[in-house]
C-alpha positions in Angstrom: -12.6 7.8 22.7 -10.5 7.7 19.2 -12.7 8.4 16.3 -11.4 5.9 14.3 -10.5 1.9 14.5 -7.3 0.6 11.9 -8.1 -3.2 12.0 -4.6 -4.6 11.2 -2.3 -7.8 11.2 1.5 -6.4 11.6 4.4 -6.8 8.2 0.6 -6.7 5.7 -0.5 -3.5 3.4 -2.3 -2.6 7.0 1.2 -0.8 7.0 -0.1 2.1 4.2 -2.4 3.0 6.4 -1.2 3.5 9.4 1.7 5.5 8.3 -1.1 8.3 7.0 -3.2 8.0 10.2 0.0 8.7 11.6 1.0 11.1 8.9 -2.7 13.5 9.6 -2.0 13.0 13.5 -5.3 11.9 13.3 -7.5 10.3 16.4 -7.0 6.6 16.2 -6.3 3.4 17.5 -6.0 0.2 16.2 -7.1 -3.4 16.6 -4.1 -6.1 15.8 -6.2 -9.0 14.0 -4.9 -12.4 13.0 -5.6 -12.7 8.7 -5.8 -16.5 7.9 -7.1 -17.9 10.6 -11.0 -19.8 10.9 -11.9 -17.7 13.1 -11.8 -13.6 12.1 -12.2 -11.5 15.0 -16.1 -11.1 14.1 -15.7 -7.3 14.0 -13.1 -6.9 11.4 -15.6 -9.7 9.2 -18.0 -7.3 9.6 -16.0 -5.2 8.2 -13.9 -6.5 4.8 -15.7 -9.7 4.1 -12.4 -11.0 2.9 -10.8 -11.6 6.5 -7.9 -9.1 4.1 -6.1 -6.3 6.3 -6.4 -3.4 6.6 -10.2 -2.4 7.6 -10.8 0.8 8.7 -13.8 1.5 11.1 -14.7 5.8 10.7 -17.3 7.7 12.2 -18.9 7.1 8.6 -18.9 3.0 8.7 -16.7 0.9 7.8 -13.7 0.6 4.9 -11.5 -2.1 3.3 -8.7 -1.9 0.6 -6.0 0.0 1.5 -5.9 2.1 -1.4 -9.8 3.3 -0.5 -8.3 3.5 2.9 -5.6 5.8 1.8 -7.9 8.1 -0.6 -10.8 8.9 2.5 -7.8 9.9 5.1 -6.3 12.0 2.2 -10.0 13.8 1.8 -10.5 13.5 5.3 -7.7 15.6 6.3 -7.3 17.9 3.4 -5.0 20.6 5.2 -1.9 18.0 4.6 -2.7 18.1 0.9 -1.8 14.7 0.7 -4.2 14.6 -2.6 -4.3 15.8 -6.0 -7.0 17.8 -6.3 -9.7 17.1 -8.8 -8.9 20.9 -10.4 -5.2 20.4 -10.7 -3.6 19.9 -14.1 -1.9 16.6 -12.6 -5.3 15.0 -11.2 -4.9 12.7 -14.5 -1.4 11.4 -13.5 -2.1 11.2 -10.0 -5.4 8.7 -11.1 -3.1 6.5 -13.0 -0.5 6.2 -10.8 -3.5 5.5 -7.5 -5.0 2.6 -10.2 -1.4 1.4 -11.3 0.0 0.5 -7.6 -3.4 -1.5 -6.3 -4.1 -3.0 -10.2 -0.6 -3.9 -11.6 2.0 -3.6 -8.8 0.4 -5.7 -6.1 -1.0 -8.0 -7.3 2.3 -9.3 -8.3 3.8 -8.3 -5.2 1.1 -10.5 -3.8 2.5 -13.7 -5.9 5.7 -13.8 -4.8 4.1 -14.1 -0.9 1.0 -16.2 -1.8 1.2 -17.8 -5.1 -0.8 -20.8 -3.1 -3.9 -18.3 -2.9 -3.8 -18.8 -7.1 -2.6 -21.7 -8.1 -2.6 -25.6 -6.5 -0.4 -27.5 -7.6 2.9 -27.5 -5.8 4.7 -28.6 -8.8 3.3 -25.3 -10.7 4.4 -22.8 -7.6 7.8 -21.9 -8.2 7.7 -21.6 -12.4 3.7 -20.0 -11.6 6.1 -17.0 -9.2 9.1 -16.7 -11.4 6.7 -16.0 -14.3 5.1 -13.2 -12.0 8.5 -12.0 -11.0 9.6 -11.1 -14.9 6.4 -8.9 -15.1 7.4 -7.6 -11.3 11.0 -6.2 -12.7 9.4 -4.1 -15.7 6.8 -3.1 -13.1 9.7 -1.5 -11.0 11.8 0.3 -14.1 8.6 1.4 -14.9 8.1 3.0 -11.3 11.6 4.4 -10.8 11.2 6.3 -14.2 8.5 7.5 -12.7 10.1 8.8 -9.7 13.1 10.5 -11.1 12.1 13.8 -10.6 11.3 12.6 -7.3 12.2 11.5 -4.4 8.2 11.0 -4.5 5.7 11.0 -7.6 5.3 15.0 -7.5 9.0 15.3 -7.5 8.9 16.9 -3.3 5.0 17.3 -2.8 4.2 14.0 -0.8 1.1 12.2 -1.3 -1.0 9.1 -0.6 0.8 7.0 -3.1 3.8 6.7 -1.3 2.6 5.3 0.9 1.0 3.4 -0.5 4.5 2.5 -2.5 6.7 3.2 -0.1 5.4 0.4 2.2 5.4 -2.2 -0.6 9.1 -1.7 -1.5 10.0 -2.6 2.1 9.6 -5.7 1.6 13.2 -7.1 1.0 11.4 -10.1 -0.8 10.6 -8.9 -3.5 14.3 -7.4 -5.1 16.1 -11.0 -4.7 19.4 -8.6 -6.4 17.9 -5.9 -3.5 16.5 -2.7 -4.2 19.1 -0.3 -5.0 19.1 -1.8 -8.9 16.6 0.5 -8.9 18.3 4.3 -7.7 15.2 5.7 -7.5 12.6 3.6 -6.4 15.6 3.5 -3.4 15.7 6.4 -2.9 12.3 7.4 -2.2 11.8 4.1 0.6 14.4 5.8 2.4 13.1 9.2 1.7 9.7 8.2 3.1 10.6 5.8 5.7 12.6 8.2 6.9 9.5 10.1 7.9 8.0 10.0 11.9 5.2 9.2 10.6 6.5 5.6 9.2 
């Protein structure tokens, strides 16, 4: 019997959790679910009240939110060194980028795919997306600078941050001119997507 069950929809943020589960060689299975439906899977909904993917059932109960799942797994599998530990002088930087990916990058990425979640007047959707993309371009430049000593956020040291970033930068839709205009982001995405776990 599997220790963990990942509730996932294809091509969503569940890819981060899925890749981390593979990386730490967890005993898990995947339950594929449908989102944006009037009849969500009741088990999934009991864990993820907004019906967003991913959700993870663990021996300690259910967890939703991609970042929370990533942090949980990093702590549960310390032998894989996917976290910068509290006593490490780089901990503040680790936390900074952890929250930046979830609260600054992710919202503008979501707007590129689902502006209708935020703006109901269809006439304003394109303008709203364009304004969001200008912000997103600035975020990409900051991340590109952060990865200059890469390939990962902490040089050659892989952390959950790298899974949380790369499973977003694989989406070509958020790079209309191509990701290769950001050489460090491009290197990061290629390096992590070549890992067997991914």
